[in-house]
C-alpha positions as CSV (number, residue, x, y, z in Angstrom):
1,M,2.4,-27.7,-7.0
2,F,5.2,-25.1,-6.8
3,F,3.5,-22.7,-9.2
4,D,1.0,-22.8,-12.1
5,N,2.7,-20.9,-14.8
6,W,5.4,-18.3,-15.5
7,T,2.9,-15.6,-16.5
8,E,1.5,-15.4,-13.0
9,L,5.0,-15.1,-11.5
10,W,5.9,-12.3,-14.0
11,N,2.6,-10.6,-13.2
12,I,3.4,-10.5,-9.5
13,L,6.9,-9.3,-10.2
14,L,5.8,-6.5,-12.5
15,K,3.0,-5.4,-10.1
16,G,5.5,-5.4,-7.2
17,I,8.0,-3.2,-9.2
18,I,5.2,-0.8,-10.0
19,I,3.4,-0.7,-6.7
20,Y,6.4,-0.4,-4.3
21,P,7.6,3.0,-5.6
22,S,4.0,4.1,-5.8
23,V,3.4,3.3,-2.2
24,I,6.5,5.2,-1.2
25,L,5.3,8.2,-3.3
26,L,1.9,8.1,-1.7
27,L,3.3,7.9,1.8
28,R,5.7,10.8,1.1
29,L,2.7,12.9,-0.2
30,T,0.7,12.3,3.0
31,G,3.5,13.7,5.1
32,K,5.5,12.5,8.1
33,R,2.5,11.4,10.1
34,T,2.0,8.1,8.2
35,P,5.2,6.3,9.1
36,S,5.5,7.8,12.6
37,T,4.3,6.4,15.8
38,F,0.7,5.5,15.3
39,N,-2.6,6.4,16.9
40,I,-5.3,3.8,16.4
41,F,-6.7,5.4,13.2
42,D,-3.2,5.6,11.6
43,W,-2.6,1.9,12.6
44,I,-5.9,0.8,10.9
45,I,-5.0,2.7,7.7
46,T,-1.5,1.1,7.7
47,V,-2.8,-2.4,8.2
48,A,-5.4,-1.8,5.4
49,F,-2.7,-0.4,3.2
50,G,-0.5,-3.5,3.7
51,T,-3.5,-5.8,3.1
52,L,-4.3,-3.9,-0.1
53,V,-0.8,-4.1,-1.4
54,G,-0.5,-7.8,-0.6
55,S,-3.9,-8.6,-2.2
56,F,-3.0,-6.5,-5.2
57,L,0.3,-8.4,-5.7
58,I,-1.0,-11.9,-5.5
59,T,-4.6,-11.6,-6.9
60,K,-4.7,-11.5,-10.6
61,D,-8.3,-10.2,-10.6
62,I,-7.3,-6.8,-9.3
63,S,-6.2,-4.5,-12.0
64,L,-3.5,-1.8,-11.7
65,A,-6.1,0.9,-11.8
66,E,-8.2,-0.8,-9.1
67,G,-5.2,-1.2,-6.9
68,F,-4.2,2.5,-7.3
69,L,-7.8,3.6,-6.7
70,A,-8.0,1.6,-3.4
71,L,-4.6,3.0,-2.2
72,G,-5.6,6.5,-3.2
73,L,-8.9,6.2,-1.4
74,L,-7.2,5.1,1.9
75,N,-4.8,8.0,1.6
76,L,-7.7,10.4,0.9
77,L,-9.6,9.0,4.0
78,Q,-6.5,9.4,6.2
79,F,-6.0,13.0,4.9
80,L,-9.6,13.9,5.5
81,V,-9.7,12.5,9.0
82,T,-6.6,14.3,10.1
83,W,-7.6,17.5,8.3
84,I,-11.0,17.5,10.1
85,S,-9.4,16.5,13.4
86,V,-7.2,19.5,13.3
87,R,-10.2,21.8,12.8
88,S,-12.8,20.1,15.1
89,K,-12.0,19.1,18.7
90,T,-15.2,17.1,18.8
91,F,-14.3,15.0,15.7
92,A,-10.7,14.6,17.0
93,K,-12.1,13.1,20.2
94,L,-14.2,10.6,18.2
95,V,-11.3,9.2,16.2
96,K,-8.4,9.7,18.6
97,S,-8.0,8.8,22.2
98,Q,-7.0,11.4,24.8
99,P,-3.8,11.2,26.8
100,V,-4.4,9.7,30.3
101,L,-2.7,10.7,33.6
102,L,-1.2,7.6,35.3
103,F,0.8,9.2,38.0
104,Y,0.8,12.8,39.5
105,E,2.6,14.4,42.4
106,G,3.7,11.2,44.0
107,E,0.6,9.2,43.5
108,F,-0.4,6.5,41.0
109,Y,-3.9,6.7,39.7
110,P,-5.1,3.0,40.1
111,E,-8.3,3.6,38.1
112,A,-6.3,5.0,35.1
113,L,-3.8,2.1,35.4
114,R,-6.6,-0.4,35.4
115,K,-8.5,1.1,32.5
116,T,-5.4,1.4,30.4
117,R,-4.1,-2.0,31.4
118,I,-0.7,-0.6,32.5
119,A,1.0,-2.0,35.5
120,E,3.0,0.2,38.0
121,V,6.1,-1.7,37.1
122,E,5.8,-0.6,33.5
123,V,5.7,3.0,34.6
124,L,8.8,2.3,36.7
125,Q,10.5,0.8,33.7
126,V,9.9,3.9,31.6
127,A,11.2,6.1,34.4
128,R,14.4,4.1,34.5
129,Q,14.7,4.3,30.7
130,N,14.5,8.0,31.1
131,G,17.3,8.1,33.7
132,I,15.0,8.7,36.6
133,G,16.1,7.0,39.8
134,S,13.2,8.1,42.0
135,L,9.6,9.0,41.4
136,A,10.1,11.9,43.8
137,L,11.7,13.6,40.8
138,V,8.6,13.1,38.6
139,E,5.7,15.5,38.4
140,A,3.5,13.4,36.1
141,V,3.4,10.3,33.9
142,V,1.0,10.3,30.9
143,L,-0.1,7.5,28.6
144,E,-0.1,9.3,25.2
145,T,-2.5,8.9,22.3
146,N,0.1,6.8,20.4
147,G,0.5,4.3,23.3
148,G,3.8,5.8,24.5
149,I,4.4,6.8,28.1
150,S,5.7,10.3,28.8
151,I,7.5,11.4,32.0
152,I,7.3,15.0,33.1
153,K,10.0,15.9,35.6
154,K,9.5,18.2,38.5
155,V,10.7,21.8,37.9
156,D,10.8,24.2,40.9
157,N,7.9,26.6,41.0
158,Q,6.7,25.9,37.5
159,P,3.3,24.4,36.8
160,A,3.1,21.4,34.3
161,D,0.9,23.3,31.8
162,V,1.5,20.5,29.2
163,L,-1.1,18.5,31.1
164,E,-4.0,20.7,30.0
165,N,-5.5,18.2,27.5
166,V,-4.8,15.1,29.7
167,K,-7.7,13.0,30.8
168,V,-7.8,12.5,34.6
169,L,-9.6,9.4,35.8
170,K,-10.6,8.9,39.5
171,R,-7.7,8.5,41.9
């Protein structure tokens, strides 16, 4: 059957019209972190958010108040985790991964590449995308907490102090 009755279709339409601007408002209230590049916790929250919105739209057993409460709870959890993470390095390490050094001073770190499941050719691709024609111009390559790869170019007589919090696995 194409659909059971018009009331259910109107219910979904009305819920969608109400929930869509509400989700936009909630995401704006939580700041720019939510729609940015994700770490694993942000990704989980985003998937859960989408699941809740989808369930809310098509399930007639979920009231408007229940849908808003569930979305509000997820927003609160995300806020609390990020708030505590900023204030506690130990907690931050539990919920977020550390950046990992993949290449440093002319050498790939095979153990780091293996554990992060990144091939050397992927590092070369990122170097090319950053306009780098030779790894001799690269000080370091880091797999960031959001899954992106950063290239730090060599600068004469200047240490790469941005590598302080980067995890170094065996060479």
